[in-house]
C-alpha positions, -999 to +999 in steps of 0.1 A: +252+339+251+282+326+271+286+359+292+253+349+311+272+321+328+303+340+340+303+347+377+282+328+403+256+304+397+239+287+425+226+251+424+192+254+441+178+229+465+142+217+463+128+224+497+100+200+512+074+204+536+067+178+564+046+158+541+074+158+516+056+179+490+076+210+474+078+239+498+072+268+472+071+295+501+107+287+512+121+283+476+107+318+469+126+331+499+159+314+488+155+326+453+149+362+465+179+359+488+203+347+461+192+374+437+192+402+461+228+394+472+246+392+440+244+357+424+246+359+386+224+330+375+202+301+391+205+265+383+175+244+387+169+205+390+206+196+395+220+171+421+216+197+448+178+199+438+173+161+443+160+161+407+162+122+407+135+122+434+111+143+416+085+131+390+078+147+356+048+169+368+067+181+400+096+192+376+073+211+354+057+228+382+091+238+396+103+250+362+072+273+358+074+286+395+111+294+392+108+311+360+078+332+373+096+342+404+128+350+387+110+371+361+141+375+337+161+390+366+188+365+362+195+338+338+182+304+345+198+270+338+180+237+342+195+203+349+186+177+322+207+147+321+210+110+323+225+078+310+200+073+282+207+096+254+174+094+237+155+099+269+177+132+277+168+145+243+132+137+247+130+153+280+146+185+265+121+184+236+092+181+262+101+212+283+088+248+277+122+264+271+108+300+270+128+321+295+154+292+300+189+303+291+209+271+292+210+233+299+234+218+324+238+180+314+256+156+335+279+130+320+262+095+316+263+077+348+263+039+359+267+024+323+303+040+321+305+049+285+340+052+267+353+085+259+339+081+222+306+073+238+305+104+260+315+125+229+286+111+208+262+116+237+270+151+240+271+156+202+236+140+199+223+165+227+240+196+210+223+188+178+190+184+193+187+219+207+198+255+201+202+264+237+236+267+253+249+235+269+271+232+299+287+199+303+288+185+338+319+164+349+313+148+383+332+114+384+325+108+422+288+105+413+290+092+377+316+066+380+334+078+348+355+109+339+353+133+310+390+134+298+404+168+291+408+158+253+371+149+252+361+182+268+384+201+244+372+182+214+335+191+222+344+227+229+358+232+194+332+212+175+299+224+188+292+260+191+264+257+217+284+236+241+296+267+258+311+255+290+318+227+314+310+224+350+341+208+364+337+188+396+365+162+391+387+178+418+415+170+394+435+204+390+458+191+366+430+180+341+414+214+349+446+233+339+450+212+308+415+224+297+422+261+306+454+259+286+442+246+253+403+256+252+390+279+229+390+315+242+353+319+249+347+283+263+338+285+301+354+264+327+329+265+358+342+252+391+317+225+405+337+223+438+331+254+461+364+247+480+384+248+446+366+277+431+391+305+442+420+284+426+401+276+395+391+311+388+427+326+395+439+300+370+414+313+344+382+298+350+349+317+347+332+312+380+314+285+398+281+268+400+280+267+440+261+250+467+269+273+495+261+304+475+225+298+485+233+301+521+261+329+517+253+345+483+268+377+490+302+364+503+306+337+478+295+358+448+317+386+460+347+363+462+341+351+428+339+386+414+371+398+433+390+367+419+378+375+383+388+411+386+423+399+398+417+414+434+433+386+451+437+400+485+397+404+489+389+372+472+413+353+498+398+370+526+362+357+515+375+323+507+391+320+541+359+331+557+339+305+541+365+277+539+355+259+572+320+251+558+331+230+528+341+199+547+312+194+570+288+209+542+298+178+520+308+151+546+277+135+546+266+140+511+249+168+491+222+184+495+220+168+531+247+194+542+232+224+526+197+216+537+209+213+572+225+247+569+194+263+552+174+251+581+198+266+607+195+300+587+156+297+588+153+295+550+138+260+548+130+229+565+158+201+569+137+174+550+149+152+523+135+125+502+148+089+506+173+075+500+188+108+513+186+115+549+195+143+575+231+148+585+241+135+618+238+155+648+276+160+652+276+176+617+245+197+623+261+210+655+292+218+637+274+237+612+256+256+638+290+266+655+303+278+621+272+300+616+279+315+651+315+321+643+310+337+610+284+359+624+309+371+651+336+377+626 
């Protein structure tokens, strides 16, 4: 079950129409683009998908639509996380989990649990489902870090905790996990800009934001790196590298929604409290598209 999540996963946006309803036509185009250009699996209802601004019925509608659109061509992971353990478990139990291959669950945010609290949170989630679980460590959003020792303890004690999406940006911490983890435990990059480094150190790929704008380039970079074809992977890393700072400078998914609108995949519309990137960043992304098209 772990091999499904090796390579490139892409964290889907939720496109909106001008009236802020979900734009399923644009979502279909994005899904087809990433599948046809080599992405290995799709992640729905994560941070990039503005999941916190979607209601329960919208989430159900999205899950059903994406399942049907993918039609088992690639694995599907859904984001189910939060800072109330019972509520997370109740949400998992309320979802039709058919045709869903795994759960990405962000570490509890705002209430800042201890490492023991984080461990017990994931223990309870693990025991509530047979689906594979990918831990998500993103301290810049949650306000707390999952220490390497906690990750390693979870990796050894629960068979269905199959990996971690590491977005701490702490290479030393990631190297500690890579050094001491069980052989089949997956360390997945949660930072596009660090993906090359993490895969070369022994990571298993990425859950990427830019991969839905440039799926062929990013997924090929990951594939080359996993095959130890460093020359080809570095070339593609350098091709995409200038996107990373402006893509995240004004928050995610504000940057990727601007980029997708420039590439004519979807409208540049977000739900409050998120807003569009500034004109300066928008123009910077436009110029980068022109430069990559000429290279």
